[in-house]
N, C-alpha and C positions, 0 to 999 in steps of 0.2 A: 367197707361200703357198706350202705346198708343193702342187704341181698333183696331182691324182687320178691313179693308172695310169691310161695310154691302155687301154682296148678291147680284147680282140682283131680285129689284124688295121690296129690306128690305134698309128702309133710316136711320136706327138706330141700334148703334153698338150689334149684337148679342151674346155679353158676356161684361154684366157691372163691374166693377171693385170699388170699395170703401171702404176707411179706415173709421175704428169709434173707436174714443176714440183707444185702444190696439187690435181690430181686424179686421179683412178686411172680407167682403161681397161680395162673386161674385157668379153674376146672370146670369143666361142662359134667353135672352133675344127674343126669337119668340114665345112669347104669342100667334101668331092666328095659329102656328102650333103645337103648344102642345111645346113649347121647344122642337121640333127634332132637331137630332145630325147630324151637317155635317162638313163637314173640316173647315169652319171659327169658328161653336162652339167650335172645338176639339183644334184650335189653341188658337183663345181667351181664354181657360178654361189654357190649356199650358202656356200661358202669364201670366195668371194673379197667380196662383200658384208660378211660378218663380220670382212675385215681393213680393208676399207673404214672402217668403220664404229670400229671398233677405233685407227683411224689417224689421231691427231689434225691431220697435215700433210694429209690430205687434204679437201677443202671440200667438193669436187662428182663423181659419178662417171658416166662412159662407159658405157652397155653397146651390143656392135655386134657385127658377124658376119663373121667371116673371107673371101675369095672375092665370089660375086656374089650371097647374098643373106644375107640378116636372120637369118631360121629358116625351113622346111617346116614345123615344127610336131616334135610328137609323132613319135618315132621307131617306125613303123610295124612294122621290120621287129623290134625290142624289143617289143613287144604283141603281133604274131601269137606268138612262141614260147612267148607264158604263156595265149592266147585258144583257136590249134589244140588246143594237149594239157592244156588245164585243169591247168597247170601252177602253179596259184595256192602249192601247198605244196611248191614249191623254194623260195618267197621265203625262207622259214625258214634257207637255206642260203647267203643272200647278206647285207652290212650291208642295216639296217634300212632300208626303203624310203622316200624324199622323193617326195612331189606337188609336181607345178606349183604348185598351190594353194600350198602349204604357203612354197614361195620365195617363189612372187610377192608373195604379201603380206608377208612381206621387204621388199621393194622399198616400199612402203606403207608401212610401219615404223620405214622406213632415216631417221634423223635428218639425212639430207644431201640434198639434190636428186639424181635420177638422172632423166640423159638417154640418150634411145635413141634413136641413128642408124640411119634406116631406109636400108638398099639395098638392088635386089632385091627376094622375096619375103618378107614376113611374115605367116603364114598359122596357123590354129590356136594353139596354144600359143606361137607364135613371134609372133601378134598379140595374143594376150591379153597378154603381156610387155611390147610397145611399149605398150599399154592404161593398164599400173596404172604405168608408166613416169609422171616427174613433169611433163614436159617433149618431146615426140619431133619432131624431126627426120629429114624423107624428101629421099632422091634424087629426082630426076625418076623415074628410074626401077623406084620401090616398087610393089610390089603390096600389099593389105591384107584378107584377109579372114578369115569362120571356117567353110572347107570340111568337117567334122568330118562333117555328116548326112550328104554324099555317101558315106563308107565304114559309115554303120549304126551308128557308134557313138560314146563321147567324148561327156564334159557339160563345156559348158565355164564357164570362169571367170566369171561374169553382170557384169563391169568395163565391156563395152561400151554396155548400156543407158543406164547411167548418165552417158555420154560422149556419144552419140549421137540419145537420145529413142526413144518409143516406137515409133512406125515402122518408123523407117531402121533398128533393131535387131533387128525381128521379119522384115523383111526379109532381112537380111545371113544371121542365126541361121537362119534353117528355107529358105532357098535354098539357102547355103553358097558366095555369091556373092564374089566377090572384086573388089575396086573400086581404082584406080591414083591415086599420093599427090593429084593434086590434089581427086579427090570426097572421101576419107579427111578432105582438110583443110577440105573447107566443110563436109563432117557429124561435125567435131571429136575424127575420133582423130589426126591430127596437129596440130600446131604451124605450121611453115613447108615448106615445099616449096622445095630447093633444087639446082643444076647438081648433077651428079654426081661433078663434081669436084671439088668444092667442099664436100662432104658432113662429112669430118672434122676442116675447117679450121673451118665453121661450129660442128660442136660441141664442139671445143674452146675455140674462141673464145669459146663461151658460158660454159663451165666454167672459165674464167678469169676473165669478168665476175663471177660467181656468187662466185667464191673471193677475190674484191676487195674483197668485202660485209662488213662487221661481221656475223660468224657467227651469235653471239646471236639477233640478226635474225633475219638468214636461216631458221635452226633454226626460230624460233617461227612465222614465220608457213606455214613448210610443218606444222605441226604445227595450227596454229586453220585452216588451209586444211581440210585432212582433217579435224578437229575436228567443223570444218560438214555436211559428208557421212557423215562415223557420227553426227550427232544426224539425220540423213536418211537413216537406217539400212543405209548402204552394205557393212558389215563382216556387217550376217546376211543381205543378198543376196549376200555373196559367201562364205559360209559356208553357201548354203541347205543342202546336202549333212548337215550334219550337224545338223541340225533334225527333229524326228519325224516334222512334219507331210509331209514333202519324202521320207521313209523311203521310203516305195513309191515312189514316183515312179523315185530311185536306181535303187534294186533294178531298178526294170524295164526303167531304159534301159541298165544295166550287161549284160542277159539278149543273148547273142548268138547274134544267131538264123543258124540254117544256111549264110542266105547269106553274110552276113558273114564265117562260119569259113570258107568258100569260098574267100573273097576272100583271108583271112590266109593258108590254104594257098600258094594259087598265090605270092603272096608270099615266104612262107618260101622255097619250093621251089628258085624264079628270083634269088633275093638282090638284092644291092644293084642292080642293074641295073632290076630289077622296082620294085624302092624308086625310084625316082630318077625311072622312065616315068609310075610310079601319082603322083606326086607332085604331077612337072609336068602332067600332062595336063588339069587342072581351071583351072592359072595362065592359059591362054589365052583364059579368058573375060573377059568385061570385063560389067560392069553398064550 
C-alpha cells in the first residue's frame, strides 16, 4: 500500500500496513499523540482495508496501535482548527474528507474477519473502531470508553448499544466513563483479556487459526452473522445521522457552545502538549 503522506510535523507514515503469512497487520502510527485519529489516519486505514480485501492471500486482518495506546480517539487539534475559526469552507481546499463512520462501516462489510488488538486506551473513535471489529482482544492495561460528551461535542457511532445493552450503554455514553479491560469484557466490548506482553502473540495466533479454516465458510459465516444484526436494524442505527428524523437532533448536537469553542481555543494555542494532557486527564477515571 502506498502510505499516505505524513501531516506537518510527522516524519513517518501515520498508518502502517504489513503482510505476515496469510494475514495483514494495520497499525495506527501516531504514538506521540496516542494514535489520535485525523484525516491522514482515516485515509491510511481506508486504503489498508481496501488492500487487504483485494489480496486473496490475506485471510484475516489485525488492527492495532503503535506505542502505549490503541487510540485516544478523534484528533482534537484538527477539530479545533475547524471549530474555532469556523473553517468549514477550508475543506474545499483539502482532499475529500472521510468520516470515521464511513471507514468503520468498511470494517463491518469487509469479507474477511477483522481482529482488534488493544493495548492502553481505546476511547471515543478508538473505542468505536474496536467495537465494530469482529473480534477484540485486549491487554490487561487496556481502557475503553466514550468520553466525547466531556468535551461537549462528538456524536458517537452507535455500535456500543448493540454490544452492551440499554442500561450499560446509556451509562457509558451519558457519563463519558472509562472502563478497564475486564469490565469491558464483562459488558461485551471485549472477547478476551490477555497479559500485556502476550497481546500481539494472541492476536496473530487467532489470525492464523482463522487463515487455516476453509475461507468460503469463514466469509459466509461472517456475512450471515452480520445479516442477522442487519435484519434487526443495526445499519439503520449506525447510519442514524442520515435519517430525516434525526436531522434536527444531529444539527443541534453539532452546534458549538461558546464553552466548547473556548476549550478548543486553549487547545489550539497550547498545541500537542495540551492535546495529550486533555486526553489523559479523564483516563484516570474508573467505573
